[in-house]
N, C-alpha and C positions, 0 to 999 in steps of 0.2 A: 246804319253807320257802315261806311266802306271798310275794305280790308287793306287800306292804304298801308304801305310798308313803313311809314313814319309814325303809325299809331302803335301803342304799346299795350302791354297787358293783354295780348290777343288770346292767349290760353284762358285766362280767367273770364274774358268777355264771352269767348265762345262756349264756355261752361255755364254761362248764365249767372255768374257770381255777383255781378253787378250790373246796373242798368244803364242804358244810354238815356239820360233824362232830358226832358224837353227844354228848349230855349225859347223863351217867348218875350215879344216886346210888351214892356208895362207901359200901358196908356196913361196911368196916373203919374207915373214916375218921369216918363218922357216929357209930359207937360210940365212937371215942376222943374226939371233940369234943363229944359228948352233945348233938348237934344234926344236922340234915340238912347233908351235904357232897356237892356235886355236881362231877363232873370234866367240864370241857370238853376234848374230847381232840383238840386240834389237832395233836398228834403224828401224827395219821392223814392230814394233808395230804400231797400227792403227793412234795413235797421232804423232808418229815419235820418240818416246823415251821410254826408260825402265820404265818411270813413270806409265804406264798404269798397270803394275804389282801391285804395292802398292795401286793405286787409285781404282783399280777393288775390291781389297779385302776390302779396307776401305769403299767404297760406298755401296757396296752391304751388308756389314754388317750393315751400318747406315740405309739402306732402310728396312732391316728386324727388326730394332728397331723402325720403324715409322717415320724416318725423310723423309721430302718430298722435301726440298730445300737444295742445297750445295752451300755455300759461300766461294769463293776463292779469294786470293789476289795476285795470280801469274800471272804476264804478260809474262810467259815463258812456259816452258814445263810442269810444274805441273798443270798451269791453262787449258792448251789444254788437258791434260789428264782427268781432272775433267769433261770439257765440253764433251769429247769424251765418257767417260763412263756414265756420267749423262744422255746423249741422249739416249743411249742404254738402260739404266734403266727407261726411261720416267720420270726422276726427273728434277726439275727446277734447273737451274745453274745460279748463279750471280757471275760475276767475277769483282773485282775492281782492276784496274790497274793504276800505276803512269803514269805521262805525258811522261816519257822517253821510254815507251813501243813502240816497233816497229810497225808500221802500218801493216806490213805483219801479225804480230800476232793478232792484233785487228780484222783484217778481218776474219782470221781463226776462231777466237772465235765466232764471229757474225754468220758465215756460220754454226757452230754447235748449233746454236740458243741459245747460252748463252746471258744473259742480261749483257752488258758490261758498266761499269762506270769508266770514267777516272778522277781519283782524286789524288792529291798530287804531290810533286815534287820527291818523292822517294818511294821506296817499304814500308818503315816503315810507311808512312802516308796513303798509301793505305790499308796496313794491319790493321792499327788501325780502319779505317772505316768498313772493313770486319768483324772484330771481333764484332763490335758494332751492326752491322746489324743481325749478326747471334745470338747474345745475346738477341735482342729485339723480336725474333720470335722463339717460342717454336718447331715450326716444321722444323726450320733451323738447320743447322750444320756448324761450321766453318772448313775449310779443309786446314790444314797446308801444305805447299810444301814439307816438309821433317820430321817433328818432331811428329810423331805418331807411337806407336807400331804396329797399324794394317798396316800401311804403310811398316814398316820394314819387317813384317811376309810376306806381299805380294812380296816385293822385293826379299825376300830369295828364292822364287820359281825358281829364276834363277840358283841356285845351284843344285836343284833337277833335272833340265832339263840338265845341264851340265854332271851330273852323269850318266843319262840316255843316253845321246848322244855321250859321250866320247868312243872312240874305246876300248875295253878290252885290246888290246895289250899295251895301255898307262899306265895302272896301275893307281896309284893316282895321283891327280892334283899337280903339283909342286909349281905353283904360280897363283894367280888370280890378274889381274891389273884393278883397278877401279879408275875413276874420282871421286872427292870428292868436293862437294859444301857445302851444309847444314849438309851433313852426312847421309842422308837417305838410300842411295845405299850401302855404306860401312856397315851400322848397319845391313842391310839385308843379305848382303854376309856373314858377320861374324856369324850372326844368323844361316844361312844355313849351313856353314861349321860346326858349333858346332853340330847342330841337326843331321847332317848326319855323324858325327864322323871324319871329315877331319881336326883334330886339328893340324896336323903338316904342313899344306899348308902355304906357305908364301903369304901374302896379301900386295899388293903395292898400296899405296894410292897416286894418282897423281893430282897435282893441277898446275895452272900457277902462276907465280910471280905476287902479287898484288891481288890474290884471295885464298891465301894460309893459310886459318884460321886454318885448320887441322894440316898442316905442322908446323905452329908456335907453336900451343898448344902442339903438340907432342914433339917438341924440347924443350919447355920450362917447360913442365910437368904440365901445367895448362892451362886452357882456355884463349884465347887472343881475343880481340875485334879489328878487323882491323879499321883504321880511315876512310878507304874508299875502294871502289873496283877499282883498276886502271888497271885491265887486260881486253883484248879483250874478253876474256871468261866470259861473263856476266852471264851465266847460272850457273857458279860456285859462284855467287855473294852473299854469305852469310858473313856477317861481323863476325859472331862467329859460329863455328860448335856446333851441339848438343853435350852436354857433354856425351850422352850415346855412340857416336862414339869412343871416347877415352877410355871410361870405357870398352866397348867390346874389343877394341883393346889389353888393358892391359890383360884382361881375356884370349884372345887368346894366348898371349905370356906365361901366367902362365900354360897354357894346354899344352904347348910344340911347339906352333907355332911361326911365325915370322910375324912382320908388319913393313914395311918400307915406309918412307915418301919420294916421289919424287916431286921435283919442276921443271918445265920447264919454259923457256921464252914464251911469245906470239908467237914469230917467230917460235920456235920449235913446238908449238902446231899447227899453221896454216901450216907449212911445212908437218906435219903429215897428217893433213887433205887433203892437195894437193895430197900427195903421195898415201894415202888410196884411194882417188877418182881414181888415175890413175890405181892403182893395182887391186881395186876391184869394182869401178864403182859405188860407193855410196857416197853421200854428207852427212857430218855431221859437227856439230859445233865445234869451237875450245875448247869448254869444254869437248867434247868427245875426241878431238885431244890431250887433255893432257895426256890421258891414252895411246893412239896409239904412242905418243911421246917416252914413255919408249922403245918401240921396234923400232921405226924409227930413234931415235937419237942415235948416236954412244956412246956419253959420258954416256947417261942414260942406253943404252943397256948394256955397259960393267960393269956399277956399280951395276945394279939391276938384270940382267937377266944371267950374265955369270956363276954364280955359283948355279943357280936353278937346282935341280935334278928332272927331270920329265917335262911333257908338261906345257906350259905357256897359261893361257886363258886371252884374252883381252876382257873385257865387253865392247862392242861397244854401249855405251848407247844412241847414236843417237843425237837427238835434232832437233826441227822443225824450229828454226830461221836461216835457211841456203837455199840458192838457188844459181844458177849458178853465178848471178851477184854478189852476196855478196863474194862468194868464190873467183872470180876474183879480187874483190877490196881488199880483205884481202891479197891475193897473191902479189898485187901491192904494198900495203901498208908496208908489212913486209918482203917480199923475194926479191923484185927487187930494 
């Protein structure tokens, strides 16, 4: 990775807090899409997901500002990224998670020396306690899972890497496909595309039915609060997307780009995860499967990729809440 001045999060990168992950051309998906499809393998980040990018930039910045303890309410990938980065920076990490959090995740958090508190019936209750704890200690900082400009800038580093790694013969990027939960990743991708002058690239925001807060907001022209998350893709489980996601999407369009909202079923997301494991020997969560489904599912591929001019990049955001047993159970529940 070069030290180009247009790249961001250089301090976090130089400290080795996140990885420059491989960009590989997928032979099976390129064959299906009838155009070059590249995989940006952020599932290979230390915590298991793209979250390391934003958390590395955010937490290292807070350390420089004198913060000593990080307080998170995420019982998912964001919490694991905070614990992973905090351990590297020798900062104390406290994670408050709801009772619904998988035991697999709790054990992973504890193995990273995070102080774990199980509180509340849902994320909102856990988040309230996390904010209270952070506010009561001046040396602590509350870490949002997705809603912080420093997170978005850290996530935007993925665009820098794609530009560096894309073969010159490909020219400009035709489309980037990203899963959307709270909106942190898409905010970062849109920021990176704007900073690097790729204003004509199509951005495809993919979600599952029952976790499509961005899709509904995009369709209605205003923010929508979902009554509940009813999808298997719980890592996409934000009842409302950050408003910055729709604002930046609108700006991308005014600059000459395109933003599409794709919504798949849980079965399509799980099917994409299974096929991805078969094709590329990597396990990812259904939340990541939502983006992969745009290429693996015929109806979505025809609708969103058939007219794209140029290579397609799938952000393989990963997810740590998966193992072989869970994958086989999802396959049984949704595909058999």
